[in-house]
C-alpha positions as CSV (number, residue, x, y, z in Angstrom):
1,X,123.2,37.7,67.7
2,X,121.5,41.1,67.5
3,X,118.0,41.4,68.6
4,X,116.7,42.4,65.2
5,X,118.2,39.1,63.8
6,X,116.6,37.1,66.7
7,X,113.1,38.4,66.0
8,X,113.6,38.0,62.3
9,X,114.6,34.4,62.5
10,X,111.9,33.6,65.0
11,X,109.3,35.3,62.8
12,X,110.4,33.3,59.8
13,X,110.3,30.0,61.8
14,X,106.8,30.9,63.1
15,X,105.1,32.2,59.9
16,X,107.2,30.7,57.1
17,X,108.2,34.0,55.6
18,X,110.3,37.0,56.5
19,X,108.6,39.9,58.3
20,X,107.3,42.8,56.3
21,X,108.6,45.4,58.7
22,X,110.8,45.9,61.8
23,X,110.2,48.5,64.4
24,X,112.2,49.4,67.4
25,X,112.0,51.7,70.4
26,X,114.8,52.3,72.9
27,X,115.1,52.3,76.6
28,X,116.5,55.4,78.3
29,X,118.9,56.7,80.9
30,X,118.3,60.0,82.6
31,X,121.4,62.1,82.8
32,X,119.9,64.4,85.3
33,X,116.4,65.5,86.4
34,X,114.9,62.8,88.6
35,X,111.3,63.0,89.8
36,X,111.0,66.4,88.2
37,X,108.8,65.2,85.4
38,X,105.6,64.8,87.4
39,X,106.3,68.2,89.0
40,X,106.1,70.0,85.6
41,X,109.8,70.4,85.6
42,X,112.8,69.7,83.4
43,X,114.6,66.5,82.6
44,X,117.7,65.6,80.5
45,X,117.5,62.0,79.4
46,X,119.0,60.2,76.4
47,X,117.8,57.2,74.5
48,X,120.2,54.3,74.9
49,X,121.5,51.8,72.3
50,X,119.4,49.0,73.7
51,X,115.8,48.6,72.5
52,X,112.7,46.5,72.1
53,X,112.3,45.2,68.6
54,X,109.2,43.8,66.8
55,X,109.2,41.9,63.5
56,X,105.7,42.0,62.0
57,X,103.4,41.7,59.1
58,X,99.8,43.0,58.6
59,X,96.7,41.0,59.0
60,X,93.5,41.3,57.1
61,X,91.4,41.3,60.3
62,X,91.5,43.2,63.6
63,X,93.4,40.7,65.6
64,X,96.9,41.1,67.1
65,X,99.0,37.9,67.5
66,X,102.3,38.5,69.3
67,X,105.0,36.1,70.5
68,X,107.6,37.2,73.1
69,X,111.0,35.6,72.9
70,X,112.0,37.0,76.3
71,X,109.0,35.4,78.1
72,X,108.5,32.5,75.6
73,X,104.8,33.3,75.5
74,X,102.2,34.0,72.8
75,X,99.3,36.3,73.3
76,X,96.4,37.4,71.1
77,X,93.7,40.0,71.4
78,X,91.0,41.7,69.3
79,X,91.0,45.4,68.6
80,X,87.2,45.3,68.9
81,X,87.1,43.8,72.4
82,X,89.7,45.0,74.9
83,X,89.9,43.1,78.2
84,X,92.5,43.8,80.9
85,X,93.8,40.4,81.9
86,X,96.2,41.6,84.7
87,X,99.9,41.7,84.9
88,X,101.6,40.6,81.7
89,X,104.0,41.9,79.2
90,X,101.2,41.8,76.7
91,X,99.1,44.3,78.6
92,X,101.5,47.1,77.6
93,X,100.8,46.3,74.0
94,X,97.1,46.0,74.5
95,X,97.0,49.2,76.6
96,X,98.7,51.1,73.8
97,X,96.1,49.7,71.3
98,X,93.3,50.8,73.7
99,X,94.8,54.3,74.1
100,X,95.2,54.7,70.3
101,X,91.6,53.6,69.8
102,X,90.4,55.9,72.5
103,X,92.1,58.8,70.6
104,X,90.0,58.0,67.5
105,X,92.7,56.3,65.5
106,X,91.7,53.4,63.2
107,X,94.0,50.4,63.8
108,X,94.8,47.3,61.7
109,X,95.8,43.9,63.1
110,X,99.2,42.3,62.8
111,X,101.3,39.3,63.6
112,X,104.6,39.9,65.4
113,X,107.5,38.6,67.3
114,X,109.0,40.8,70.0
115,X,112.2,40.8,72.0
116,X,114.5,43.3,73.7
117,X,117.8,43.9,75.3
118,X,116.7,46.6,77.7
119,X,117.1,45.1,81.2
120,X,113.7,44.6,82.8
121,X,113.2,46.1,86.3
122,X,116.4,48.1,86.2
123,X,115.1,51.6,85.9
124,X,115.9,51.9,82.2
125,X,112.3,52.1,81.0
126,X,111.8,48.7,79.4
127,X,108.1,49.4,79.8
128,X,108.2,52.6,77.8
129,X,110.3,50.8,75.1
130,X,107.7,48.1,74.6
131,X,104.9,50.7,74.6
132,X,106.6,52.8,71.9
133,X,107.6,49.8,69.9
134,X,103.9,48.8,69.9
135,X,102.8,52.3,69.0
136,X,105.3,52.3,66.1
137,X,104.0,48.9,65.0
138,X,100.4,50.1,65.0
139,X,101.4,53.3,63.2
140,X,103.2,51.2,60.5
141,X,100.4,48.7,59.7
142,X,97.7,51.4,60.0
143,X,99.4,54.2,58.0
144,X,99.3,56.6,61.0
145,X,101.2,59.8,61.0
146,X,104.1,59.5,63.5
147,X,103.8,62.5,65.9
148,X,106.3,61.7,68.7
149,X,104.7,63.9,71.4
150,X,101.2,62.6,70.7
151,X,102.4,59.0,70.7
152,X,104.3,59.6,73.9
153,X,101.2,61.0,75.6
154,X,99.0,58.1,74.4
155,X,101.6,55.6,75.6
156,X,101.7,57.4,79.0
157,X,97.9,57.1,79.1
158,X,98.2,53.4,78.5
159,X,100.6,53.0,81.4
160,X,98.7,55.2,83.7
161,X,95.2,54.0,83.0
162,X,95.6,50.5,81.6
163,X,98.7,49.1,83.3
164,X,98.0,51.2,86.4
165,X,101.4,52.8,86.9
166,X,101.2,56.5,87.6
167,X,104.3,57.5,85.7
168,X,105.3,60.9,84.3
169,X,105.9,61.7,80.6
170,X,109.7,61.5,80.4
171,X,110.1,57.8,79.7
172,X,107.7,57.7,76.8
173,X,108.8,61.0,75.3
174,X,112.5,60.2,75.2
175,X,111.7,56.7,73.7
176,X,109.5,58.4,71.1
177,X,111.7,61.4,70.3
178,X,115.3,60.6,71.1
179,X,118.0,61.6,68.6
180,X,121.2,59.8,67.9
181,X,124.2,61.5,69.4
182,X,122.1,63.8,71.6
183,X,120.5,64.1,75.0
184,X,117.0,65.7,75.0
185,X,116.1,68.6,77.3
186,X,112.4,68.1,78.0
187,X,110.1,70.8,79.4
188,X,107.6,68.5,81.1
189,X,105.0,71.2,81.2
190,X,104.9,72.3,77.6
191,X,106.6,69.0,76.3
192,X,108.9,71.2,74.2
193,X,112.1,69.3,73.5
194,X,115.6,70.5,72.6
195,X,118.3,68.2,71.3
196,X,121.6,68.8,73.1
197,X,124.7,67.3,71.4
198,X,126.7,64.9,73.6
199,X,130.5,65.6,73.1
200,X,132.6,62.9,71.6
201,X,135.0,63.2,74.5
202,X,132.8,61.3,77.1
203,X,131.0,58.1,77.6
204,X,128.3,57.0,79.9
205,X,128.4,53.8,82.0
206,X,125.1,52.2,83.1
207,X,125.7,50.4,86.4
208,X,123.1,47.9,87.3
209,X,122.9,47.2,91.0
210,X,120.9,43.9,90.6
211,X,119.1,44.9,93.7
212,X,115.3,44.3,93.8
213,X,113.1,47.4,93.6
214,X,110.4,46.2,96.0
215,X,109.7,49.6,97.5
216,X,109.8,51.6,94.3
217,X,106.1,51.7,93.4
218,X,104.8,52.6,96.9
219,X,107.6,55.1,97.5
220,X,107.0,56.7,94.1
221,X,103.3,57.3,94.8
222,X,104.2,58.6,98.3
223,X,106.7,61.1,96.9
224,X,104.1,62.3,94.4
225,X,101.6,62.8,97.2
226,X,104.2,64.7,99.3
227,X,105.0,67.0,96.4
228,X,101.3,67.7,95.8
229,X,100.9,68.4,99.5
230,X,103.8,70.9,99.4
231,X,102.3,72.7,96.4
232,X,98.9,73.0,98.2
233,X,100.5,74.5,101.3
234,X,102.8,76.8,99.3
235,X,99.8,78.2,97.3
236,X,98.7,80.0,100.5
237,X,101.8,82.2,100.1
238,X,102.1,82.0,96.3
239,X,98.5,81.7,94.8
240,X,99.8,81.6,91.2
241,X,101.9,78.4,91.5
242,X,100.5,75.2,90.2
243,X,103.5,72.9,90.6
244,X,106.9,72.9,92.2
245,X,108.3,73.9,88.8
246,X,107.0,77.4,89.7
247,X,108.9,77.6,93.0
248,X,112.4,79.2,93.2
249,X,114.9,78.4,96.0
250,X,114.2,81.8,97.5
251,X,110.5,81.3,97.5
252,X,110.8,77.9,99.1
253,X,113.1,79.2,101.8
254,X,110.8,82.1,102.6
255,X,107.8,79.8,103.0
256,X,109.6,76.8,104.5
257,X,107.8,77.0,107.8
258,X,104.5,76.2,106.1
259,X,105.7,72.7,105.2
260,X,106.1,69.5,107.2
261,X,109.8,68.4,107.4
262,X,109.4,65.7,104.8
263,X,107.5,68.0,102.4
264,X,110.2,70.6,102.7
265,X,112.8,67.9,101.8
266,X,110.9,66.7,98.8
267,X,110.3,70.2,97.6
268,X,113.9,71.2,98.1
269,X,115.1,68.3,95.9
270,X,112.7,69.2,93.1
271,X,113.4,72.9,93.2
272,X,117.2,72.4,93.2
273,X,117.1,69.6,90.7
274,X,115.3,71.8,88.1
275,X,118.1,74.3,88.4
276,X,120.7,71.5,88.0
277,X,119.0,70.3,84.8
278,X,119.2,73.7,83.2
279,X,122.8,74.2,84.4
280,X,123.8,70.7,83.2
281,X,122.3,71.4,79.7
282,X,124.6,74.4,79.4
283,X,127.6,72.4,80.6
284,X,126.8,69.8,78.0
285,X,126.5,72.4,75.3
286,X,129.8,74.0,76.2
287,X,131.6,70.7,76.6
288,X,132.4,71.3,80.3
289,X,132.2,67.7,81.4
290,X,133.8,68.3,84.8
291,X,131.0,70.7,85.6
292,X,128.3,68.3,84.3
293,X,129.9,65.6,86.6
294,X,129.7,67.9,89.6
295,X,126.0,68.5,89.0
296,X,125.4,64.7,88.7
297,X,127.1,64.2,92.1
298,X,125.0,67.0,93.7
299,X,121.9,65.4,92.2
300,X,122.7,62.0,93.8
301,X,123.2,63.7,97.2
302,X,119.9,65.4,96.9
303,X,118.1,62.2,95.9
304,X,119.8,60.4,98.8
305,X,119.3,63.0,101.5
306,X,116.2,65.1,100.6
307,X,114.1,62.8,98.3
308,X,115.3,59.7,100.1
309,X,115.0,57.3,97.2
310,X,118.5,55.9,97.1
311,X,119.6,52.6,98.6
312,X,122.8,51.1,100.1
313,X,123.5,49.4,96.8
314,X,123.1,52.6,94.7
315,X,125.2,54.6,97.1
316,X,127.9,52.0,97.0
317,X,127.9,52.0,93.2
318,X,128.1,55.8,93.0
319,X,130.9,55.9,95.7
320,X,132.9,53.3,93.9
321,X,132.4,55.0,90.5
322,X,133.6,58.4,91.9
323,X,136.7,56.7,93.3
324,X,137.6,55.2,89.9
325,X,140.1,57.0,87.6
326,X,138.5,58.6,84.6
327,X,135.1,59.0,86.2
328,X,133.9,62.6,86.2
329,X,130.5,62.1,87.9
330,X,127.8,59.7,88.9
331,X,124.3,59.4,90.3
332,X,121.4,57.0,90.6
333,X,119.1,57.1,87.6
334,X,115.4,56.2,87.5
335,X,113.0,56.2,90.4
336,X,115.5,54.7,92.9
337,X,115.3,52.0,95.5
338,X,117.4,49.7,93.4
339,X,117.9,49.7,89.6
340,X,120.8,51.6,88.0
341,X,123.3,54.3,88.5
342,X,125.0,56.2,85.7
343,X,128.6,57.4,85.5
344,X,130.2,60.0,83.3
345,X,133.6,58.7,82.2
346,X,136.4,59.6,79.8
347,X,136.4,57.3,76.7
348,X,139.8,55.7,77.2
349,X,138.8,54.7,80.7
350,X,135.3,53.5,80.1
351,X,135.7,49.7,79.7
352,X,138.3,49.5,82.4
353,X,136.2,51.6,84.8
354,X,133.1,49.4,84.2
355,X,135.1,46.2,85.1
356,X,136.7,47.8,88.1
357,X,133.5,49.3,89.6
358,X,131.5,46.0,89.2
359,X,134.3,43.8,90.6
360,X,134.5,46.1,93.7
361,X,130.7,46.2,93.9
362,X,130.4,42.5,93.9
363,X,133.0,42.2,96.7
364,X,131.2,44.9,98.8
365,X,127.6,43.6,98.4
366,X,127.6,40.0,97.2
367,X,125.3,41.0,94.4
368,X,126.2,40.2,90.8
369,X,125.8,43.7,89.3
370,X,126.6,44.5,85.7
371,X,127.7,47.4,83.6
372,X,127.7,48.5,80.0
373,X,128.9,51.5,78.1
374,X,126.1,53.2,76.2
375,X,125.6,56.0,73.7
376,X,122.8,58.3,72.7
377,X,120.4,56.5,70.2
378,X,117.5,57.3,68.0
379,X,114.0,57.1,69.3
380,X,111.2,54.8,68.1
381,X,111.5,54.0,64.4
382,X,110.5,51.8,61.5
383,X,113.8,50.2,60.7
384,X,112.9,48.7,57.3
385,X,110.3,49.2,54.7
386,X,108.4,46.4,52.9
387,X,110.6,43.4,52.2
């Protein structure tokens, strides 16, 4: 059963009538451009065809009642009395309401049922999906103008300041502004977006390692700090730079002796990854999928060796993918230390490649792993008007 049907049936069972609206927001996979977003750089993600859905109806008061099918929990909160109650799926929704209110937007209450098929904890941005679905729900019941960039910024604020995760803007922006059939080149400094058509002659495999991401949060914060330290030291040579986005390979090489070895490695990844994103965008536009695949492979090597955020499981997935007929490239996607890899594959080989890679992965690691073929989807949307 599709997720929209699940939330619809659950809503009718709970409230005795059909929902008035449905909203949805997708997860994402990043084709290339990892850890560049918080360095003011470039990323090339696409929204995937898995999403968080909310079936809802308006309330006459300023209360939000929401039931999660995935967690089998009901939560309620007042839009006039925000209280952070710790780690819970509902805090993402509450945090979005808080951020929208902080921005001066007047919100209405609603009843809803939420569920999703974006794997949680796999690096596919299930958190951004629930944030943008919540934002779309509030926009729908409150008659708010839908500005994808503004909503993405406010959802990022919710995750940074309410949930307490110091994420960049990419996840929220691709979930807000994704276009069906397109990847989205994002300039993370200006937040300018450019839709880039994905050729019909390729597919993308999402390969879930099923490995826990226990180091991801602490390592993420450490990498951010190392990048900031590198910028601070490089400013002695280049006073005008404000982020690693402003540093070219030649500039980095000329000032390399100013950096500690780990800072040089982190900076080298960011500087080279920004170049790979722009080159990959051109490869995608021109339909040169072999060249795109080569950039993905180079990106994984850089994440593994210079940024040091890969893992044995992710390296195994990528190596197995690259040894499979029909696969043109592969890399880890997301913050790393577990989660998912992505592979670029020819359409006729996609399903067979997924089965082959996961069977070999299970034999090599003893972990279940999983894979699915995905396509570029639309960003956060109101799926149906009043019933």
